[in-house]
RODO-2510 file (C-alpha; in nm, 4 decimals, decimal comma):
residues 181
     n   res          X          Y          Z
     1     m     0,3104     1,3023    -0,4376
     2     k     0,1361     0,9840    -0,3008
     3     s     0,3035     0,9206     0,0260
     4     r     0,1103     0,5643     0,1269
     5     i     0,1626     0,3226    -0,1575
     6     h     0,0929    -0,0263    -0,1460
     7     i     0,2340    -0,2675    -0,3989
     8     m     0,0680    -0,5997    -0,4571
     9     g     0,0467    -0,8827    -0,6972
    10     a     0,1209    -1,2903    -0,7117
    11     s     0,3820    -1,4530    -0,5334
    12     g     0,6739    -1,3895    -0,7535
    13     a     0,5548    -1,0982    -0,9475
    14     g     0,7878    -0,8833    -0,8285
    15     t     0,6256    -0,6863    -0,5434
    16     s     0,9224    -0,6711    -0,2772
    17     t     1,1600    -0,6050    -0,5601
    18     l     0,9773    -0,3013    -0,6850
    19     g     0,9118    -0,1641    -0,3440
    20     h     1,2764    -0,1667    -0,2717
    21     a     1,3799    -0,0437    -0,6055
    22     l     1,1164     0,2621    -0,5708
    23     a     1,2384     0,3338    -0,1851
    24     g     1,5643     0,3837    -0,3501
    25     r     1,4334     0,6679    -0,5890
    26     l     1,1908     0,7892    -0,3527
    27     p     1,1687     0,9355     0,0075
    28     h     0,9698     0,6648     0,1088
    29     v     1,0806     0,3824     0,3475
    30     h     1,0200     0,0304     0,2347
    31     l     0,7894    -0,2134     0,4214
    32     d     0,7090    -0,5486     0,3195
    33     s     0,3947    -0,7782     0,4136
    34     d     0,6316    -1,0632     0,4780
    35     d     0,7875    -0,9186     0,7947
    36     y     0,4444    -0,8699     0,9473
    37     f     0,2808    -1,1964     0,8376
    38     w     0,5450    -1,4394     0,9298
    39     e     0,6978    -1,5000     1,2874
    40     q     0,9612    -1,7677     1,1435
    41     k     1,0164    -1,6584     0,7526
    42     f     0,8170    -1,9035     0,5314
    43     s     0,7407    -2,1700     0,8370
    44     k     0,5133    -2,0237     1,1095
    45     q     0,2468    -1,7429     1,0697
    46     s     0,2397    -1,4773     1,3247
    47     d    -0,0730    -1,3901     1,5294
    48     i    -0,3092    -1,2105     1,3293
    49     g    -0,3896    -0,9259     1,6138
    50     e    -0,0310    -0,9034     1,6638
    51     r     0,0551    -0,8608     1,3100
    52     l    -0,2016    -0,6116     1,2340
    53     s    -0,0942    -0,3951     1,5486
    54     r     0,2807    -0,4135     1,4430
    55     i     0,1683    -0,2925     1,0688
    56     k    -0,0647    -0,0391     1,1839
    57     y     0,1966     0,1159     1,4193
    58     d     0,4545     0,1141     1,1337
    59     l     0,2105     0,2704     0,8876
    60     e     0,0877     0,5362     1,1107
    61     h     0,4698     0,6294     1,1942
    62     q     0,6911     0,6121     0,9155
    63     e     0,5163     0,8061     0,6384
    64     p     0,5974     0,8064     0,3613
    65     w     0,6155     0,4691     0,2821
    66     i     0,5656     0,1873     0,0222
    67     l     0,4292    -0,1371     0,1288
    68     s     0,4876    -0,4370    -0,0737
    69     g     0,3159    -0,7855    -0,0752
    70     a    -0,0508    -0,9288    -0,0070
    71     v    -0,2462    -0,8075     0,2828
    72     c    -0,5730    -0,9226     0,1453
    73     g    -0,7916    -1,1198     0,4153
    74     w    -0,5808    -1,0410     0,7090
    75     g    -0,5305    -0,6768     0,6365
    76     d    -0,8567    -0,5731     0,4647
    77     g    -0,8745    -0,3019     0,7204
    78     l    -0,5700    -0,1238     0,5909
    79     r    -0,7383    -0,0432     0,2526
    80     s    -0,8126     0,3245     0,4083
    81     y    -0,4390     0,3751     0,4577
    82     f    -0,3411     0,3658     0,0937
    83     d    -0,3462     0,6644    -0,1310
    84     l    -0,2073     0,4458    -0,4160
    85     v    -0,2437     0,0714    -0,4925
    86     i     0,0258    -0,0770    -0,7701
    87     f    -0,0727    -0,3813    -0,9285
    88     l     0,1696    -0,6141    -1,0698
    89     w     0,0841    -0,9221    -1,2992
    90     i     0,3499    -1,1246    -1,5353
    91     p     0,2514    -1,4327    -1,7109
    92     p     0,2260    -1,7621    -1,4974
    93     e     0,4870    -1,9433    -1,6827
    94     l     0,7783    -1,6538    -1,6040
    95     r     0,6371    -1,5927    -1,2580
    96     l     0,6865    -2,0021    -1,1850
    97     e     1,0350    -1,9942    -1,3565
    98     r     1,1118    -1,6922    -1,1144
    99     l     0,9968    -1,8728    -0,8082
   100     r     1,1653    -2,1654    -0,8577
   101     a     1,4854    -2,0043    -0,9263
   102     r     1,4308    -1,8146    -0,6041
   103     e     1,3513    -2,1286    -0,4074
   104     f     1,6718    -2,2671    -0,5438
   105     a     1,8752    -1,9355    -0,4183
   106     r     1,7064    -1,9724    -0,0881
   107     y     1,7638    -2,3375    -0,0127
   108     g     1,9981    -2,4677    -0,2634
   109     a     2,0266    -2,8558    -0,2915
   110     h     1,7679    -2,8856     0,0036
   111     s     1,5100    -2,7899    -0,2328
   112     l     1,5812    -3,0568    -0,4975
   113     p     1,4352    -3,4175    -0,4829
   114     g     1,5612    -3,5976    -0,2047
   115     g     1,6236    -3,2981    -0,0163
   116     s     1,5256    -3,1635     0,3155
   117     r     1,2964    -2,8750     0,1654
   118     y     1,1639    -3,0416    -0,1348
   119     e     0,8081    -3,1298    -0,0268
   120     d     0,7694    -2,7706     0,1461
   121     v     0,9051    -2,6382    -0,1995
   122     q     0,6834    -2,8487    -0,4208
   123     t     0,3764    -2,7465    -0,1876
   124     f     0,4556    -2,3538    -0,2220
   125     l     0,4919    -2,3955    -0,5909
   126     e     0,1694    -2,5817    -0,6385
   127     w    -0,0208    -2,2896    -0,4451
   128     a     0,1587    -2,0250    -0,6480
   129     s     0,0722    -2,2052    -0,9470
   130     l    -0,2927    -2,1667    -0,8897
   131     y    -0,2845    -1,7860    -0,8671
   132     d    -0,4533    -1,7184    -1,1948
   133     t    -0,7291    -1,9741    -1,1995
   134     a    -0,8127    -2,0246    -0,8383
   135     g    -1,1018    -1,8928    -0,6776
   136     p    -1,1144    -1,5730    -0,3989
   137     d    -1,0830    -1,8194    -0,0934
   138     v    -0,7093    -1,8235    -0,1651
   139     r    -0,4356    -1,5600    -0,2603
   140     s    -0,5306    -1,5637    -0,6408
   141     l    -0,6034    -1,3125    -0,9062
   142     n    -0,9567    -1,3305    -0,8502
   143     l    -0,9351    -1,2441    -0,4724
   144     h    -0,7002    -0,9408    -0,5864
   145     e    -0,9471    -0,7995    -0,8686
   146     a    -1,2284    -0,8287    -0,5876
   147     w    -1,0131    -0,6691    -0,3367
   148     m    -0,9183    -0,3980    -0,5603
   149     r    -1,2722    -0,2945    -0,6540
   150     e    -1,3228    -0,2164    -0,2827
   151     l    -1,0413     0,0443    -0,2870
   152     q    -1,1268     0,4574    -0,2418
   153     c    -0,7491     0,5097    -0,4297
   154     p    -0,6575     0,4955    -0,7502
   155     v    -0,4858     0,1459    -0,8885
   156     l    -0,1799     0,1410    -1,1265
   157     r    -0,1813    -0,1503    -1,3021
   158     l     0,1642    -0,2550    -1,4457
   159     e     0,1004    -0,5785    -1,6592
   160     g     0,3509    -0,7786    -1,8591
   161     d     0,7331    -0,8863    -1,8457
   162     l     0,8712    -0,5374    -1,7712
   163     s     1,1849    -0,5226    -1,6030
   164     v     1,2425    -0,3626    -1,2770
   165     e     1,4036    -0,0236    -1,4082
   166     e     1,0623    -0,0086    -1,6726
   167     r     0,8320    -0,0637    -1,3780
   168     v     1,0356     0,2045    -1,1493
   169     e     0,9867     0,4549    -1,4417
   170     a     0,6096     0,3728    -1,5247
   171     v     0,5593     0,4442    -1,1331
   172     l     0,7631     0,7641    -1,1438
   173     d     0,6069     0,8653    -1,4309
   174     y     0,2692     0,8222    -1,3022
   175     l     0,3558     1,0023    -0,9909
   176     s     0,5160     1,3211    -1,1634
   177     c     0,1726     1,3724    -1,3530
   178     g    -0,0131     1,3778    -1,0498
   179     r    -0,2776     1,1529    -1,2090
   180     e    -0,6094     1,0784    -0,9706
   181     e    -0,7408     0,7799    -1,2091
***
């Protein structure tokens, strides 16, 4: 059984959702990179040194674990911690639709034109829309592919419009077969 699983993909691909669902079926604790990256959720980033210190402590003291979210760039030194990386990809149109719905659920009318969060939401959605086409200088498919090439552990790719349960079953099947691909 893999005890140190990292789930990564674009914003809106479902990494946190899959991490939470898997933690409900496996003996793993679920950790999310957003809890380390942000000092104030989605508005103020934490200091990189402090962020790394906190995440390393948790990764070293809470095994088995599942870490969802992106750590590329600031967490490059964490690659050796993982014994399985799960990469999620969904079509950009679906991902952006999910993100718009999530931002509305989070901020309500404040996310709509004239609302106090409208500009922030639009900036975020514009950034997120670049994932499939941007270069490696930002959180992008290009960056993630390059980052995964440096891994020493297997990568399980789950691509397409799969339900959470389909993803969970694919991971559980992979783990039960003891694959080392």
